[in-house]
OpenMM code with the backbone's topology and positions (N, CA, C; nanometers):
from openmm import Vec3, app, unit

residues = "UNK UNK UNK UNK UNK UNK UNK UNK UNK UNK UNK UNK UNK UNK UNK UNK UNK UNK UNK UNK UNK UNK UNK UNK UNK UNK UNK UNK UNK UNK UNK UNK UNK UNK UNK UNK UNK UNK UNK UNK UNK UNK UNK UNK UNK UNK UNK UNK UNK UNK UNK UNK UNK UNK UNK UNK UNK UNK UNK UNK UNK UNK UNK UNK UNK UNK UNK UNK UNK UNK UNK UNK UNK UNK UNK UNK UNK UNK UNK UNK UNK UNK UNK UNK UNK UNK UNK UNK UNK UNK UNK UNK UNK UNK UNK UNK UNK UNK UNK UNK UNK UNK UNK UNK UNK UNK UNK UNK UNK UNK UNK UNK UNK UNK UNK UNK UNK UNK UNK UNK UNK UNK UNK UNK UNK UNK UNK UNK UNK UNK UNK UNK UNK UNK UNK UNK UNK UNK UNK UNK UNK UNK UNK UNK UNK UNK UNK UNK UNK UNK UNK UNK UNK UNK UNK UNK UNK UNK UNK UNK UNK UNK UNK UNK UNK".split()
positions = [
    Vec3(-3.9872, 1.4103, -13.7185),
    Vec3(-3.8849, 1.3180, -13.6756),
    Vec3(-3.9360, 1.1750, -13.6799),
    Vec3(-4.0399, 1.1500, -13.7556),
    Vec3(-4.0903, 1.0142, -13.7694),
    Vec3(-3.9820, 0.9217, -13.8230),
    Vec3(-3.9681, 0.8070, -13.7605),
    Vec3(-3.8717, 0.7092, -13.8062),
    Vec3(-3.7281, 0.7434, -13.7699),
    Vec3(-3.7073, 0.8530, -13.7009),
    Vec3(-3.5717, 0.8940, -13.6658),
    Vec3(-3.5515, 0.8738, -13.5164),
    Vec3(-3.4455, 0.8061, -13.4797),
    Vec3(-3.4180, 0.7817, -13.3392),
    Vec3(-3.2915, 0.8572, -13.3001),
    Vec3(-3.3053, 0.9456, -13.2057),
    Vec3(-3.1896, 1.0172, -13.1546),
    Vec3(-3.1524, 0.9567, -13.0200),
    Vec3(-3.0357, 0.8962, -13.0137),
    Vec3(-2.9906, 0.8359, -12.8899),
    Vec3(-2.8782, 0.9230, -12.8353),
    Vec3(-2.9124, 0.9992, -12.7343),
    Vec3(-2.8140, 1.0866, -12.6723),
    Vec3(-2.8247, 1.0697, -12.5224),
    Vec3(-2.7130, 1.0486, -12.4589),
    Vec3(-2.7100, 1.0387, -12.3131),
    Vec3(-2.7113, 1.1797, -12.2565),
    Vec3(-2.8224, 1.2159, -12.1949),
    Vec3(-2.8338, 1.3487, -12.1370),
    Vec3(-2.7812, 1.3466, -11.9939),
    Vec3(-2.7136, 1.4532, -11.9538),
    Vec3(-2.6665, 1.4596, -11.8156),
    Vec3(-2.7842, 1.4587, -11.7188),
    Vec3(-2.7615, 1.4043, -11.6030),
    Vec3(-2.8660, 1.4025, -11.5020),
    Vec3(-2.8545, 1.5261, -11.4149),
    Vec3(-2.9645, 1.5980, -11.4010),
    Vec3(-2.9724, 1.7146, -11.3140),
    Vec3(-3.0865, 1.6896, -11.2163),
    Vec3(-3.0586, 1.6188, -11.1061),
    Vec3(-3.1667, 1.5796, -11.0148),
    Vec3(-3.2396, 1.6974, -10.9502),
    Vec3(-3.1777, 1.8142, -10.9445),
    Vec3(-3.2393, 1.9285, -10.8780),
    Vec3(-3.2949, 2.0316, -10.9759),
    Vec3(-3.2975, 2.0004, -11.1040),
    Vec3(-3.3506, 2.0937, -11.2040),
    Vec3(-3.5008, 2.1102, -11.1840),
    Vec3(-3.5510, 2.2302, -11.2113),
    Vec3(-3.6939, 2.2544, -11.1922),
    Vec3(-3.7775, 2.1983, -11.3077),
    Vec3(-3.7109, 2.1648, -11.4203),
    Vec3(-3.7808, 2.1051, -11.5352),
    Vec3(-3.6944, 1.9929, -11.5925),
    Vec3(-3.7574, 1.8872, -11.6350),
    Vec3(-3.6818, 1.7780, -11.6960),
    Vec3(-3.6367, 1.8126, -11.8376),
    Vec3(-3.6904, 1.9192, -11.8937),
    Vec3(-3.6598, 1.9569, -12.0318),
    Vec3(-3.5460, 2.0589, -12.0430),
    Vec3(-3.4854, 2.0996, -11.9316),
    Vec3(-3.3877, 2.2095, -11.9366),
    Vec3(-3.2673, 2.1768, -12.0238),
    Vec3(-3.2202, 2.0533, -12.0247),
    Vec3(-3.1049, 2.0181, -12.1080),
    Vec3(-3.1391, 2.0323, -12.2564),
    Vec3(-3.2533, 1.9786, -12.2967),
    Vec3(-3.2969, 1.9888, -12.4368),
    Vec3(-3.3216, 2.1346, -12.4768),
    Vec3(-3.3787, 2.2137, -12.3872),
    Vec3(-3.4011, 2.3559, -12.4153),
    Vec3(-3.2683, 2.4269, -12.4414),
    Vec3(-3.1669, 2.3925, -12.3641),
    Vec3(-3.0342, 2.4503, -12.3832),
    Vec3(-2.9743, 2.4119, -12.5178),
    Vec3(-2.9931, 2.2865, -12.5569),
    Vec3(-2.9429, 2.2423, -12.6875),
    Vec3(-3.0140, 2.3156, -12.8013),
    Vec3(-3.1448, 2.3330, -12.7884),
    Vec3(-3.2196, 2.4059, -12.8920),
    Vec3(-3.1726, 2.5508, -12.9007),
    Vec3(-3.1418, 2.6115, -12.7865),
    Vec3(-3.0912, 2.7490, -12.7884),
    Vec3(-2.9540, 2.7550, -12.8565),
    Vec3(-2.8687, 2.6569, -12.8298),
    Vec3(-2.7390, 2.6517, -12.8977),
    Vec3(-2.7569, 2.6432, -13.0488),
    Vec3(-2.8527, 2.5634, -13.0925),
    Vec3(-2.8796, 2.5523, -13.2367),
    Vec3(-2.9272, 2.6859, -13.2935),
    Vec3(-3.0139, 2.7560, -13.2200),
    Vec3(-3.0620, 2.8878, -13.2632),
    Vec3(-2.9442, 2.9842, -13.2768),
    Vec3(-2.8568, 2.9859, -13.1779),
    Vec3(-2.7395, 3.0741, -13.1813),
    Vec3(-2.6500, 3.0386, -13.2995),
    Vec3(-2.6301, 2.9098, -13.3234),
    Vec3(-2.5468, 2.8673, -13.4376),
    Vec3(-2.6055, 2.9185, -13.5686),
    Vec3(-2.7371, 2.9089, -13.5834),
    Vec3(-2.8025, 2.9596, -13.7057),
    Vec3(-2.7856, 3.1104, -13.7191),
    Vec3(-2.8031, 3.1842, -13.6111),
    Vec3(-2.7898, 3.3303, -13.6148),
    Vec3(-2.6453, 3.3709, -13.6441),
    Vec3(-2.5498, 3.3026, -13.5816),
    Vec3(-2.4092, 3.3347, -13.6076),
    Vec3(-2.3747, 3.3133, -13.7550),
    Vec3(-2.4271, 3.2068, -13.8128),
    Vec3(-2.3979, 3.1803, -13.9536),
    Vec3(-2.4657, 3.2833, -14.0428),
    Vec3(-2.5926, 3.3083, -14.0184),
    Vec3(-2.6697, 3.4000, -14.1034),
    Vec3(-2.6238, 3.5448, -14.0886),
    Vec3(-2.6045, 3.5914, -13.9668),
    Vec3(-2.5766, 3.7327, -13.9415),
    Vec3(-2.4280, 3.7677, -13.9397),
    Vec3(-2.3427, 3.6724, -13.8992),
    Vec3(-2.2008, 3.7030, -13.8816),
    Vec3(-2.1092, 3.6202, -13.9714),
    Vec3(-2.1649, 3.5204, -14.0396),
    Vec3(-2.0829, 3.4350, -14.1249),
    Vec3(-1.9896, 3.3435, -14.0474),
    Vec3(-2.0252, 3.3155, -13.9215),
    Vec3(-1.9427, 3.2295, -13.8361),
    Vec3(-2.0140, 3.0965, -13.8169),
    Vec3(-1.9460, 2.9893, -13.8541),
    Vec3(-2.0001, 2.8546, -13.8363),
    Vec3(-1.9502, 2.7995, -13.7032),
    Vec3(-2.0418, 2.7593, -13.6172),
    Vec3(-2.0060, 2.7053, -13.4860),
    Vec3(-2.0025, 2.5536, -13.4941),
    Vec3(-1.8894, 2.4967, -13.4548),
    Vec3(-1.8703, 2.3522, -13.4549),
    Vec3(-1.8638, 2.3041, -13.3110),
    Vec3(-1.9730, 2.2486, -13.2617),
    Vec3(-1.9814, 2.2071, -13.1212),
    Vec3(-1.9065, 2.0774, -13.0963),
    Vec3(-1.8453, 2.0697, -12.9782),
    Vec3(-1.7849, 1.9445, -12.9328),
    Vec3(-1.8917, 1.8651, -12.8584),
    Vec3(-1.8954, 1.7345, -12.8816),
    Vec3(-1.9969, 1.6495, -12.8205),
    Vec3(-1.9460, 1.5731, -12.6989),
    Vec3(-1.8205, 1.5330, -12.6999),
    Vec3(-1.7694, 1.4508, -12.5903),
    Vec3(-1.7345, 1.5351, -12.4684),
    Vec3(-1.7445, 1.4734, -12.3524),
    Vec3(-1.7068, 1.5422, -12.2281),
    Vec3(-1.5587, 1.5799, -12.2306),
    Vec3(-1.4765, 1.4909, -12.2848),
    Vec3(-1.3318, 1.5143, -12.2903),
    Vec3(-1.3012, 1.6439, -12.3660),
    Vec3(-1.3531, 1.6567, -12.4858),
    Vec3(-1.3249, 1.7757, -12.5667),
    Vec3(-1.3887, 1.9009, -12.5070),
    Vec3(-1.5093, 1.8870, -12.4523),
    Vec3(-1.5721, 2.0036, -12.3904),
    Vec3(-1.4912, 2.0507, -12.2700),
    Vec3(-1.4382, 1.9578, -12.1935),
    Vec3(-1.3598, 1.9963, -12.0767),
    Vec3(-1.2262, 2.0591, -12.1167),
    Vec3(-1.1587, 1.9968, -12.2143),
    Vec3(-1.0267, 2.0450, -12.2541),
    Vec3(-1.0313, 2.1688, -12.3439),
    Vec3(-1.1300, 2.1754, -12.4326),
    Vec3(-1.1301, 2.2788, -12.5355),
    Vec3(-1.2463, 2.3770, -12.5268),
    Vec3(-1.3468, 2.3440, -12.4470),
    Vec3(-1.4630, 2.4305, -12.4369),
    Vec3(-1.5813, 2.3733, -12.5134),
    Vec3(-1.6846, 2.4510, -12.5211),
    Vec3(-1.8106, 2.4059, -12.5799),
    Vec3(-1.8009, 2.3801, -12.7310),
    Vec3(-1.7175, 2.4605, -12.7966),
    Vec3(-1.7049, 2.4461, -12.9416),
    Vec3(-1.5674, 2.4916, -12.9878),
    Vec3(-1.5399, 2.4643, -13.1118),
    Vec3(-1.4105, 2.4939, -13.1720),
    Vec3(-1.3812, 2.6447, -13.1800),
    Vec3(-1.4851, 2.7256, -13.1852),
    Vec3(-1.4693, 2.8692, -13.2016),
    Vec3(-1.4481, 2.9440, -13.0694),
    Vec3(-1.4612, 2.8755, -12.9558),
    Vec3(-1.4404, 2.9402, -12.8259),
    Vec3(-1.5575, 3.0258, -12.7818),
    Vec3(-1.6787, 2.9796, -12.8130),
    Vec3(-1.7999, 3.0553, -12.7804),
    Vec3(-1.8827, 2.9755, -12.6796),
    Vec3(-1.8922, 3.0257, -12.5578),
    Vec3(-1.9770, 2.9632, -12.4550),
    Vec3(-2.1184, 3.0142, -12.4757),
    Vec3(-2.2169, 2.9243, -12.4761),
    Vec3(-2.3564, 2.9614, -12.5034),
    Vec3(-2.4435, 2.9189, -12.3861),
    Vec3(-2.5193, 3.0134, -12.3318),
    Vec3(-2.6061, 2.9852, -12.2169),
    Vec3(-2.7472, 3.0371, -12.2414),
    Vec3(-2.8441, 2.9545, -12.2112),
    Vec3(-2.9852, 2.9923, -12.2180),
    Vec3(-3.0249, 3.0614, -12.0885),
    Vec3(-3.0917, 3.1748, -12.1010),
    Vec3(-3.1424, 3.2497, -11.9853),
    Vec3(-3.2857, 3.2892, -12.0198),
    Vec3(-3.3811, 3.2071, -11.9824),
    Vec3(-3.5201, 3.2254, -12.0257),
    Vec3(-3.5883, 3.3463, -11.9635),
    Vec3(-3.5362, 3.3986, -11.8532),
    Vec3(-3.6088, 3.5017, -11.7785),
    Vec3(-3.5504, 3.6425, -11.7894),
    Vec3(-3.4639, 3.6688, -11.8855),
    Vec3(-3.3998, 3.8001, -11.8967),
    Vec3(-3.5017, 3.9135, -11.9003),
    Vec3(-3.5956, 3.9070, -11.9925),
    Vec3(-3.6906, 4.0169, -12.0084),
    Vec3(-3.7883, 4.0244, -11.8910),
    Vec3(-3.8199, 3.9104, -11.8331),
    Vec3(-3.9105, 3.9066, -11.7174),
    Vec3(-3.8477, 3.9714, -11.5940),
    Vec3(-3.7187, 3.9433, -11.5703),
    Vec3(-3.6520, 3.9946, -11.4503),
    Vec3(-3.5826, 4.1287, -11.4730),
    Vec3(-3.5511, 4.1590, -11.5984),
    Vec3(-3.4763, 4.2808, -11.6279),
    Vec3(-3.3280, 4.2675, -11.5978),
    Vec3(-3.2824, 4.1439, -11.5815),
    Vec3(-3.1422, 4.1156, -11.5509),
    Vec3(-3.0898, 4.0030, -11.6387),
    Vec3(-2.9601, 4.0077, -11.6669),
    Vec3(-2.8907, 3.8951, -11.7284),
    Vec3(-2.8168, 3.8260, -11.6146),
    Vec3(-2.8435, 3.6984, -11.5954),
    Vec3(-2.7890, 3.6223, -11.4842),
    Vec3(-2.6691, 3.5413, -11.5332),
    Vec3(-2.5483, 3.5842, -11.4980),
    Vec3(-2.4252, 3.5261, -11.5505),
    Vec3(-2.3725, 3.4186, -11.4556),
    Vec3(-2.3519, 3.2988, -11.5089),
    Vec3(-2.3067, 3.1842, -11.4302),
    Vec3(-2.1584, 3.1949, -11.3959),
    Vec3(-2.1265, 3.1640, -11.2676),
    Vec3(-1.9869, 3.1640, -11.2239),
    Vec3(-1.9440, 3.0327, -11.1576),
    Vec3(-2.0396, 2.9518, -11.1105),
    Vec3(-2.0063, 2.8235, -11.0477),
    Vec3(-2.1277, 2.7318, -11.0535),
    Vec3(-2.0999, 2.6010, -11.0470),
    Vec3(-2.2078, 2.5028, -11.0510),
    Vec3(-2.1678, 2.3775, -10.9741),
    Vec3(-2.2678, 2.2968, -10.9473),
    Vec3(-2.2453, 2.1615, -10.8969),
    Vec3(-2.3555, 2.0727, -10.9516),
    Vec3(-2.3262, 1.9467, -10.9693),
    Vec3(-2.4188, 1.8550, -11.0342),
    Vec3(-2.5466, 1.8336, -10.9552),
    Vec3(-2.5352, 1.8353, -10.8241),
    Vec3(-2.6515, 1.8126, -10.7381),
    Vec3(-2.6389, 1.8994, -10.6129),
    Vec3(-2.7524, 1.9336, -10.5539),
    Vec3(-2.7525, 2.0178, -10.4341),
    Vec3(-2.6790, 1.9512, -10.3184),
    Vec3(-2.6777, 1.8187, -10.3158),
    Vec3(-2.6130, 1.7453, -10.2070),
    Vec3(-2.4604, 1.7485, -10.2152),
    Vec3(-2.4057, 1.7891, -10.3294),
    Vec3(-2.2605, 1.7999, -10.3450),
    Vec3(-2.2144, 1.9273, -10.2748),
    Vec3(-2.1069, 1.9202, -10.1981),
    Vec3(-2.0609, 2.0361, -10.1208),
    Vec3(-1.9702, 2.1308, -10.1981),
    Vec3(-1.8982, 2.0801, -10.2949),
    Vec3(-1.7962, 2.1600, -10.3633),
    Vec3(-1.8510, 2.2211, -10.4918),
    Vec3(-1.8293, 2.3524, -10.5067),
    Vec3(-1.8674, 2.4238, -10.6280),
    Vec3(-1.7527, 2.4158, -10.7286),
    Vec3(-1.7870, 2.4035, -10.8560),
    Vec3(-1.6894, 2.4010, -10.9647),
    Vec3(-1.7038, 2.5298, -11.0451),
    Vec3(-1.5912, 2.5958, -11.0754),
    Vec3(-1.6019, 2.7147, -11.1607),
    Vec3(-1.6691, 2.6792, -11.2934),
    Vec3(-1.7622, 2.7621, -11.3353),
    Vec3(-1.8326, 2.7372, -11.4610),
    Vec3(-1.8691, 2.8711, -11.5237),
    Vec3(-1.9352, 2.8645, -11.6384),
    Vec3(-1.9728, 2.9872, -11.7062),
    Vec3(-1.8501, 3.0705, -11.7368),
    Vec3(-1.8530, 3.1975, -11.6950),
    Vec3(-1.7409, 3.2868, -11.7254),
    Vec3(-1.6152, 3.2546, -11.6456),
    Vec3(-1.6275, 3.1786, -11.5377),
    Vec3(-1.5116, 3.1471, -11.4542),
    Vec3(-1.4515, 3.0094, -11.4860),
    Vec3(-1.5079, 2.9422, -11.5816),
    Vec3(-1.4538, 2.8115, -11.6203),
    Vec3(-1.3198, 2.8316, -11.6913),
    Vec3(-1.2183, 2.7567, -11.6490),
    Vec3(-1.0848, 2.7746, -11.7082),
    Vec3(-1.0711, 2.7006, -11.8419),
    Vec3(-1.1365, 2.7517, -11.9430),
    Vec3(-1.1235, 2.6939, -12.0767),
    Vec3(-1.0886, 2.8067, -12.1731),
    Vec3(-1.0593, 2.7754, -12.2978),
    Vec3(-1.0162, 2.8802, -12.3911),
    Vec3(-1.1294, 2.9641, -12.4526),
    Vec3(-1.2502, 2.9543, -12.4003),
    Vec3(-1.3601, 3.0352, -12.4542),
    Vec3(-1.3269, 3.1832, -12.4411),
    Vec3(-1.3627, 3.2607, -12.5412),
    Vec3(-1.3375, 3.4043, -12.5386),
    Vec3(-1.4650, 3.4866, -12.5587),
    Vec3(-1.5690, 3.4224, -12.6118),
    Vec3(-1.6989, 3.4870, -12.6248),
    Vec3(-1.7991, 3.4158, -12.5358),
    Vec3(-1.8907, 3.4924, -12.4807),
    Vec3(-1.9955, 3.4378, -12.3944),
    Vec3(-2.1283, 3.4872, -12.4489),
    Vec3(-2.2095, 3.3944, -12.4972),
    Vec3(-2.3389, 3.4276, -12.5565),
    Vec3(-2.4474, 3.3851, -12.4591),
    Vec3(-2.5357, 3.4773, -12.4268),
    Vec3(-2.6435, 3.4462, -12.3342),
    Vec3(-2.7720, 3.5099, -12.3829),
    Vec3(-2.8815, 3.4356, -12.3709),
    Vec3(-3.0087, 3.4903, -12.4115),
    Vec3(-3.1163, 3.3858, -12.4219),
    Vec3(-3.2158, 3.4181, -12.5052),
    Vec3(-3.3296, 3.3292, -12.5265),
    Vec3(-3.3879, 3.3571, -12.6647),
    Vec3(-3.5091, 3.3109, -12.6902),
    Vec3(-3.5692, 3.3278, -12.8237),
    Vec3(-3.6055, 3.4718, -12.8560),
    Vec3(-3.5974, 3.5622, -12.7574),
    Vec3(-3.6333, 3.7022, -12.7794),
    Vec3(-3.5139, 3.7967, -12.7862),
    Vec3(-3.4084, 3.7638, -12.7131),
    Vec3(-3.2914, 3.8523, -12.7079),
    Vec3(-3.1653, 3.7692, -12.6854),
    Vec3(-3.0598, 3.8059, -12.7573),
    Vec3(-2.9319, 3.7351, -12.7454),
    Vec3(-2.8207, 3.8380, -12.7308),
    Vec3(-2.7382, 3.8202, -12.6274),
    Vec3(-2.6230, 3.9063, -12.6028),
    Vec3(-2.4954, 3.8312, -12.6378),
    Vec3(-2.4032, 3.9000, -12.7012),
    Vec3(-2.2691, 3.8468, -12.7223),
    Vec3(-2.1744, 3.9341, -12.6402),
    Vec3(-2.1087, 3.8718, -12.5435),
    Vec3(-2.0148, 3.9417, -12.4563),
    Vec3(-1.8737, 3.8889, -12.4785),
    Vec3(-1.7751, 3.9713, -12.4510),
    Vec3(-1.6390, 3.9218, -12.4363),
    Vec3(-1.6293, 3.8579, -12.2986),
    Vec3(-1.5840, 3.7350, -12.2909),
    Vec3(-1.5764, 3.6645, -12.1626),
    Vec3(-1.4888, 3.7418, -12.0640),
    Vec3(-1.3792, 3.7987, -12.1115),
    Vec3(-1.2891, 3.8715, -12.0220),
    Vec3(-1.3550, 3.9968, -11.9632),
    Vec3(-1.4427, 4.0603, -12.0394),
    Vec3(-1.5149, 4.1780, -11.9880),
    Vec3(-1.6066, 4.1363, -11.8732),
    Vec3(-1.6805, 4.0273, -11.8924),
    Vec3(-1.7699, 3.9797, -11.7856),
    Vec3(-1.6903, 3.9385, -11.6622),
    Vec3(-1.5743, 3.8767, -11.6814),
    Vec3(-1.4902, 3.8395, -11.5677),
    Vec3(-1.4456, 3.9634, -11.4907),
    Vec3(-1.4057, 4.0678, -11.5622),
    Vec3(-1.3635, 4.1919, -11.4958),
    Vec3(-1.4795, 4.2554, -11.4193),
    Vec3(-1.5973, 4.2596, -11.4811),
    Vec3(-1.7150, 4.3162, -11.4135),
    Vec3(-1.7447, 4.2369, -11.2872),
    Vec3(-1.7429, 4.1059, -11.2988),
    Vec3(-1.7701, 4.0206, -11.1830),
    Vec3(-1.6669, 4.0435, -11.0722),
    Vec3(-1.5404, 4.0389, -11.1078),
    Vec3(-1.4360, 4.0497, -11.0066),
    Vec3(-1.4263, 4.1896, -10.9455),
    Vec3(-1.4510, 4.2927, -11.0225),
    Vec3(-1.4379, 4.4306, -10.9718),
    Vec3(-1.5640, 4.4822, -10.9031),
    Vec3(-1.6799, 4.4533, -10.9597),
    Vec3(-1.8017, 4.5165, -10.9102),
    Vec3(-1.8966, 4.4227, -10.8380),
    Vec3(-1.8986, 4.2971, -10.8741),
    Vec3(-2.0049, 4.2099, -10.8266),
    Vec3(-1.9582, 4.0949, -10.7378),
    Vec3(-1.8308, 4.0880, -10.7089),
    Vec3(-1.7800, 3.9732, -10.6339),
    Vec3(-1.8535, 3.9540, -10.5013),
    Vec3(-1.8893, 4.0622, -10.4365),
    Vec3(-1.9597, 4.0502, -10.3083),
    Vec3(-2.1100, 4.0290, -10.3257),
    Vec3(-2.1595, 4.0360, -10.4489),
    Vec3(-2.3023, 4.0234, -10.4744),
    Vec3(-2.3334, 3.8967, -10.5547),
    Vec3(-2.2962, 3.7832, -10.5035),
    Vec3(-2.3264, 3.6574, -10.5716),
    Vec3(-2.4582, 3.6045, -10.5186),
    Vec3(-2.5495, 3.5774, -10.6075),
    Vec3(-2.6772, 3.5191, -10.5708),
    Vec3(-2.6764, 3.3732, -10.6119),
    Vec3(-2.7441, 3.2899, -10.5385),
    Vec3(-2.7592, 3.1502, -10.5741),
    Vec3(-2.9082, 3.1208, -10.5839),
    Vec3(-2.9699, 3.1492, -10.6986),
    Vec3(-3.1132, 3.1289, -10.7117),
    Vec3(-3.1541, 2.9826, -10.7166),
    Vec3(-3.0632, 2.8973, -10.7485),
    Vec3(-3.0894, 2.7532, -10.7544),
    Vec3(-2.9855, 2.6839, -10.6656),
    Vec3(-3.0168, 2.5656, -10.6177),
    Vec3(-2.9213, 2.4989, -10.5285),
    Vec3(-2.7965, 2.4456, -10.6010),
    Vec3(-2.7933, 2.4523, -10.7333),
    Vec3(-2.6799, 2.3955, -10.8062),
    Vec3(-2.6064, 2.4957, -10.8944),
    Vec3(-2.6407, 2.6233, -10.8850),
    Vec3(-2.5765, 2.7223, -10.9720),
    Vec3(-2.5584, 2.8544, -10.8980),
    Vec3(-2.4405, 2.9151, -10.9167),
    Vec3(-2.4133, 3.0486, -10.8614),
    Vec3(-2.4035, 3.1455, -10.9784),
    Vec3(-2.4675, 3.2588, -10.9634),
    Vec3(-2.4688, 3.3591, -11.0688),
    Vec3(-2.4508, 3.4980, -11.0088),
    Vec3(-2.4228, 3.5930, -11.0951),
    Vec3(-2.4370, 3.7329, -11.0574),
    Vec3(-2.5220, 3.7975, -11.1654),
    Vec3(-2.5860, 3.9061, -11.1284),
    Vec3(-2.6821, 3.9687, -11.2208),
    Vec3(-2.6305, 4.1015, -11.2721),
    Vec3(-2.6564, 4.1235, -11.4004),
    Vec3(-2.6268, 4.2511, -11.4632),
    Vec3(-2.7604, 4.3076, -11.5107),
    Vec3(-2.7948, 4.4302, -11.4698),
    Vec3(-2.9186, 4.4893, -11.5196),
    Vec3(-2.9181, 4.4958, -11.6726),
    Vec3(-3.0351, 4.4815, -11.7308),
    Vec3(-3.0500, 4.4781, -11.8763),
    Vec3(-2.9829, 4.5976, -11.9446),
    Vec3(-2.9986, 4.7160, -11.8895),
    Vec3(-2.9378, 4.8355, -11.9507),
    Vec3(-2.7851, 4.8261, -11.9496),
    Vec3(-2.7286, 4.7748, -11.8407),
    Vec3(-2.5839, 4.7569, -11.8313),
    Vec3(-2.5374, 4.6468, -11.9266),
    Vec3(-2.6145, 4.5408, -11.9385),
    Vec3(-2.5801, 4.4318, -12.0309),
    Vec3(-2.5758, 4.4826, -12.1747),
    Vec3(-2.6711, 4.5664, -12.2109),
    Vec3(-2.6707, 4.6250, -12.3458),
    Vec3(-2.5445, 4.7078, -12.3694),
    Vec3(-2.5002, 4.7790, -12.2674),
    Vec3(-2.3809, 4.8619, -12.2793),
    Vec3(-2.2537, 4.7771, -12.2900),
    Vec3(-2.2476, 4.6685, -12.2145),
    Vec3(-2.1285, 4.5834, -12.2114),
    Vec3(-2.1184, 4.4880, -12.3310),
    Vec3(-2.2307, 4.4555, -12.3912),
    Vec3(-2.2327, 4.3553, -12.4988),
    Vec3(-2.1593, 4.4043, -12.6231),
    Vec3(-2.0927, 4.3111, -12.6892),
    Vec3(-2.0307, 4.3395, -12.8177),
    Vec3(-2.1373, 4.3503, -12.9266),
    Vec3(-2.2454, 4.2724, -12.9090),
    Vec3(-2.3558, 4.2709, -13.0060),
    Vec3(-2.4798, 4.2208, -12.9340),
    Vec3(-2.5945, 4.2758, -12.9727),
    Vec3(-2.7231, 4.2308, -12.9197),
    Vec3(-2.8131, 4.2003, -13.0377),
    Vec3(-2.8730, 4.0821, -13.0371),
    Vec3(-2.9701, 4.0446, -13.1398),
    Vec3(-3.1094, 4.0467, -13.0780),
    Vec3(-3.1994, 4.1212, -13.1413),
    Vec3(-3.3382, 4.1261, -13.0999),
    Vec3(-3.4247, 4.1236, -13.2264),
    Vec3(-3.5485, 4.0888, -13.2071),
    Vec3(-3.6434, 4.0893, -13.3187),
    Vec3(-3.5909, 4.0102, -13.4386),
    Vec3(-3.5478, 3.8891, -13.4105),
    Vec3(-3.5032, 3.7995, -13.5159),
    Vec3(-3.6019, 3.6866, -13.5301),
    Vec3(-3.5995, 3.6216, -13.6409),
    Vec3(-3.6891, 3.5080, -13.6643),
    Vec3(-3.6243, 3.3841, -13.6048),
    Vec3(-3.6845, 3.3324, -13.4979),
    Vec3(-3.6256, 3.2168, -13.4301),
    Vec3(-3.6705, 3.0837, -13.4890),
    Vec3(-3.7516, 3.0852, -13.5902),
    Vec3(-3.7955, 2.9592, -13.6509),
    Vec3(-3.7228, 2.9327, -13.7803),
] * unit.nanometer
topology = app.Topology()
chain = topology.addChain("A")
for resn in residues:
    res = topology.addResidue(resn, chain)
    for name in ("N", "CA", "C"):
        topology.addAtom(name, app.Element.getBySymbol(name[0]), res)
């Protein structure tokens, strides 16, 4: 990237455990876009502005993409249902699978494993089985966990052992 200047306003996450989490998420989105094109023939066109992301979702194809670095370590897929910008904010905003946008696919994973779920399936699982079991591992995000074996069963597709470079 010598001689190349990337000027991007990154969102501020004052309570994040790493300052690199936003960039890591963007790199994971790029990895998913490459895999979708190579393996499924689907080109993902991401929206960059807050306006379009809020009104239309993360991308034109309706695919929400989330990085979950600890899936294999914990043996769980941690599905996001609410967030807030900072721990000091009192009100939670629906996010992830509960965000009211037109997304229909929910992709979650990391450089070792990627799950493709139907968003409506995850919503049903959350509302029917896990509603009383919401964990808040971070002060700014609410999630529920699906054991790895159950995630494999619920997923429309699982990518493993792929070349991430």
